[in-house]
C-alpha positions as CSV (number, residue, x, y, z in Angstrom):
1,M,78.1,111.0,268.6
2,I,81.0,108.6,270.2
3,R,81.1,108.5,273.9
4,P,84.7,108.6,275.0
5,L,84.4,106.1,278.0
6,R,83.2,103.4,275.6
7,F,86.9,103.2,274.2
8,A,88.7,103.6,277.7
9,P,89.0,99.8,278.1
10,L,90.5,99.4,274.5
11,C,92.9,102.5,275.1
12,I,94.2,100.9,278.5
13,L,94.9,97.4,276.8
14,F,96.5,99.1,273.9
15,G,98.5,101.0,276.2
16,L,99.6,98.0,278.4
17,L,100.6,96.2,274.9
18,L,102.8,98.9,274.1
19,M,104.6,99.0,277.6
20,G,104.9,95.2,277.5
21,C,107.0,95.4,274.3
22,S,109.1,98.1,275.7
23,Q,109.9,96.1,278.8
24,E,110.7,93.2,276.6
25,E,113.0,95.2,274.4
26,A,114.5,96.9,277.5
27,A,115.1,93.4,279.1
28,H,116.8,92.2,275.8
29,A,119.0,95.2,275.6
30,S,120.1,94.8,279.4
31,E,121.1,91.1,278.5
32,S,123.4,92.3,275.8
33,A,127.1,92.4,276.4
34,S,128.6,96.1,276.6
35,V,131.4,97.3,274.6
36,S,133.6,96.6,277.7
37,T,133.1,92.9,277.4
38,W,135.8,90.7,275.9
39,L,134.4,88.4,273.4
40,P,136.1,85.4,271.7
41,L,137.3,85.9,267.9
42,E,139.9,84.2,265.7
43,V,141.9,85.6,263.1
44,G,144.2,83.6,260.8
45,G,143.9,80.5,263.3
46,V,144.9,82.8,266.3
47,S,142.4,83.0,269.2
48,I,142.0,86.5,270.7
49,E,139.6,88.4,272.8
50,A,138.1,91.8,271.6
51,Q,135.7,94.3,272.6
52,I,133.2,95.1,269.6
53,A,132.5,98.9,269.3
54,I,129.2,99.1,267.6
55,T,127.7,102.4,268.0
56,P,129.2,105.8,266.8
57,G,130.1,106.8,270.3
58,E,131.8,103.5,271.1
59,Q,133.7,103.8,267.7
60,A,134.6,107.4,268.2
61,R,136.2,106.6,271.8
62,G,137.8,103.2,270.5
63,L,140.9,102.6,272.6
64,M,141.4,106.3,274.0
65,H,143.0,106.8,277.3
66,R,143.9,103.4,278.0
67,E,147.5,102.6,279.3
68,S,147.8,99.0,278.1
69,L,146.3,96.3,276.2
70,E,146.9,92.7,277.2
71,E,148.3,90.4,274.7
72,N,145.8,88.9,272.2
73,R,143.2,91.5,273.0
74,G,141.9,94.2,271.0
75,M,138.8,96.1,269.6
76,L,136.9,95.4,266.6
77,F,134.9,98.1,264.7
78,P,132.3,96.5,262.4
79,Y,130.6,98.6,259.6
80,R,127.1,98.0,258.1
81,I,128.1,99.1,254.6
82,P,131.4,98.3,253.1
83,R,133.5,101.7,252.7
84,S,137.1,103.2,252.8
85,L,138.2,103.4,256.5
86,S,140.1,106.2,258.3
87,F,141.4,106.0,262.0
88,W,143.4,108.3,264.0
89,M,145.2,108.0,267.5
90,K,143.7,111.1,269.2
91,N,143.9,110.4,273.1
92,T,145.1,106.8,272.4
93,L,148.2,106.1,274.5
94,I,149.3,102.7,273.2
95,P,151.0,101.9,269.9
96,L,148.7,99.7,267.7
97,D,148.6,98.0,264.4
98,I,145.2,98.0,262.4
99,G,144.0,95.2,260.3
100,F,141.3,96.1,257.7
101,F,138.8,93.3,256.7
102,D,136.4,93.0,253.7
103,A,132.8,91.7,254.2
104,Q,133.8,88.1,253.7
105,G,136.3,88.7,256.8
106,V,139.6,88.5,254.5
107,L,142.3,90.7,256.1
108,R,143.3,93.1,253.3
109,E,145.5,95.6,255.0
110,I,147.6,96.1,258.0
111,H,148.9,99.6,259.2
112,A,150.9,100.9,262.3
113,M,149.5,103.5,264.3
114,Y,151.3,105.7,266.9
115,P,150.2,107.3,270.2
116,R,148.6,110.5,270.1
117,D,149.2,110.6,266.4
118,L,146.6,113.1,264.8
119,R,147.2,111.9,261.2
120,S,144.6,109.8,259.8
121,V,145.4,106.2,258.9
122,R,143.5,105.6,255.7
123,S,142.8,102.5,253.9
124,R,143.8,102.0,250.3
125,R,140.6,99.9,249.6
126,E,137.0,101.0,249.4
127,D,135.3,97.6,250.2
128,L,136.2,97.2,253.8
129,S,133.6,96.3,256.5
130,Y,135.9,95.7,259.7
131,A,138.8,97.1,261.5
132,L,140.7,95.3,264.1
133,E,143.0,97.3,266.4
134,M,145.7,95.1,268.3
135,N,148.9,96.0,270.0
136,Q,151.7,97.1,267.7
137,G,153.4,94.1,266.1
138,W,150.7,91.8,267.0
139,F,150.1,90.8,263.4
140,R,153.6,90.3,262.5
141,Q,154.4,88.2,265.8
142,H,151.7,85.9,264.8
143,D,152.5,85.9,261.1
144,I,149.1,87.0,260.4
145,R,149.3,88.7,256.8
146,P,146.8,89.9,254.1
147,G,144.6,87.0,253.2
148,A,144.2,85.6,256.8
149,Q,140.5,85.0,257.6
150,L,138.5,86.5,260.5
151,D,136.3,83.6,261.8
152,Q,132.8,84.5,260.8
153,A,130.9,82.0,263.0
154,L,132.7,83.6,266.0
155,L,132.2,87.3,264.6
156,A,128.5,86.5,264.3
157,K,128.5,85.2,267.7
158,A,130.0,88.1,269.2
159,L,127.8,90.6,267.3
160,R,124.7,88.9,268.7
161,A,126.2,89.1,272.2
162,R,126.2,92.8,271.4
163,G,122.7,92.8,270.7
164,A,123.4,93.4,266.8
165,E,122.1,91.5,264.1
166,P,124.9,89.7,262.2
167,A,123.2,90.1,258.9
168,D,123.3,93.8,259.2
169,F,127.1,93.4,259.0
170,A,126.9,91.4,255.7
171,L,127.4,88.2,257.6
172,P,125.5,85.1,256.4
173,P,123.1,83.6,258.8
174,P,124.0,80.6,260.7
C-alpha cells in the first residue's frame, strides 16, 4: 500500500516548478511589444515603421476604424505558410495600398484598396508570406516596385520584439 503523504513533498515541488515556468512565460509575454507598437522596417531601402499583426484577431482587425495613418507607417501581416492572400476594407476608413511579399521578402504585387470596400483584393500568386498595408500611393511615391526587398534582418528583429520566432515565418536564423 502506498501512503499518500509520502509523495506530498514531491507533488508540492513539482507544482512549484510548474508555477515557475508559467511565471517565466508570462514575464516573457509581458516583455513583448504589442500590435500597437511601431517597429522599424525597411522596404526597397526606404525606412518605415510598422505594426506587426501576428494573431488571427490582430490580422482580422488590421487597420480598421483608424481615421489616418502617418507617412511612412503601415501594418505588416506575416504568415507562417506561404499562400494566396486576400484582404478587404470592411470598417477601414483610409485608402491603402497593399504589397504582397514572398518568403524571401521580395515584393511581388501591389494593389490599391479603397475605404469600406467589401470586395476582396486577391493576390495572383500563391507563394506569399507577408502583406504590408501603407497609405495609398506610398509605394509609387517612393518608387518601390515589384522586386524591391523587405529587409529580413529588421523583419526578424521586429518579429522577435512581438514575441514571435522568425524561423516560424520562413526567416533564416541571424
